[in-house]
C-alpha positions in Angstrom: -249.5 -70.9 43.8 -246.6 -73.2 43.7 -244.7 -71.4 46.8 -247.5 -71.3 48.8 -248.6 -74.8 48.3 -244.4 -75.9 49.2 -244.5 -73.6 52.1 -241.9 -71.5 50.4 -241.9 -67.9 50.7 -243.8 -66.3 47.9 -240.3 -63.9 47.2 -238.9 -66.4 45.1 -241.9 -66.5 42.7 -241.7 -62.4 42.7 -238.3 -62.8 41.5 -238.5 -66.0 39.1 -241.6 -63.3 37.5 -238.8 -60.4 36.9 -236.7 -62.9 35.2 -239.6 -64.3 33.2 -240.3 -60.7 32.5 -236.8 -59.3 31.6 -236.2 -62.7 29.5 -239.6 -61.5 27.2 -238.3 -57.9 27.0 -234.7 -59.0 26.3 -235.5 -61.7 24.2 -232.3 -63.5 25.3 -231.7 -66.4 27.4 -230.8 -65.6 30.7 -229.0 -67.9 33.1 -228.6 -67.4 37.2 -227.8 -69.2 40.5 -230.6 -69.5 43.6 -230.1 -70.4 47.0 -233.1 -71.9 48.8 -234.2 -73.2 52.3 -236.0 -76.4 52.0 -238.8 -76.2 53.4 -238.5 -80.2 54.2 -235.1 -80.4 55.5 -234.1 -77.0 56.6 -230.8 -77.6 54.0 -229.5 -74.9 52.1 -230.1 -76.1 48.2 -228.1 -74.4 45.3 -229.6 -74.3 42.0 -228.8 -73.6 38.3 -231.9 -71.4 37.1 -232.2 -70.8 32.8 -234.8 -69.2 31.4 -235.0 -68.7 27.4 -237.4 -67.2 25.0 -238.7 -69.7 22.1 -239.4 -67.6 19.0 -241.5 -69.3 15.9 -240.7 -68.6 12.2 -242.5 -65.1 12.5 -240.1 -64.3 15.2 -243.3 -64.3 18.4 -242.5 -65.3 21.2 -244.7 -68.8 21.3 -243.0 -69.9 25.2 -240.7 -69.6 27.6 -238.6 -72.5 28.6 -237.2 -72.5 32.2 -235.4 -75.2 33.7 -233.2 -75.8 37.1 -230.3 -78.2 38.4 -229.2 -78.6 41.9 -226.0 -77.3 42.1 -225.3 -77.7 45.8 -222.8 -80.4 46.0 -220.9 -78.3 43.5 -220.7 -75.1 45.3 -220.1 -77.1 48.4 -216.7 -78.7 46.6 -215.9 -75.0 45.4 -216.2 -73.9 49.4 -213.7 -76.6 50.5 -211.1 -75.8 47.5 -211.3 -72.0 48.5 -210.5 -73.5 52.4 -207.7 -75.2 51.3 -205.9 -72.8 48.6 -206.7 -70.6 52.0 -204.9 -72.4 54.5 -202.2 -73.3 52.4 -201.4 -69.9 51.4 -201.3 -69.0 54.9 -199.2 -71.8 55.8 -196.7 -70.5 52.8 -197.1 -66.7 54.4 -196.3 -67.2 57.8 -193.5 -69.8 57.2 -190.0 -68.6 57.3 
């Protein structure tokens, strides 16, 4: 419903549901990076996502805690670092 409401591709919800099911079945926390296009601005955004199962004292699943954080700036900095490293590596390799 959220994807339809915000105009996002419903494949995002399908992938998240698959991760949710994997967390429930494995009883382990999962973390992944997700790339989405902002429906308002059209810009590509990168998000770090995490889902953690929460159990009660009887080892029964009570809820799955999910959260995300925008890491777009970090990904852009990493991309720039890689470009600079390649640039200086090429300068060094082609210099005499």
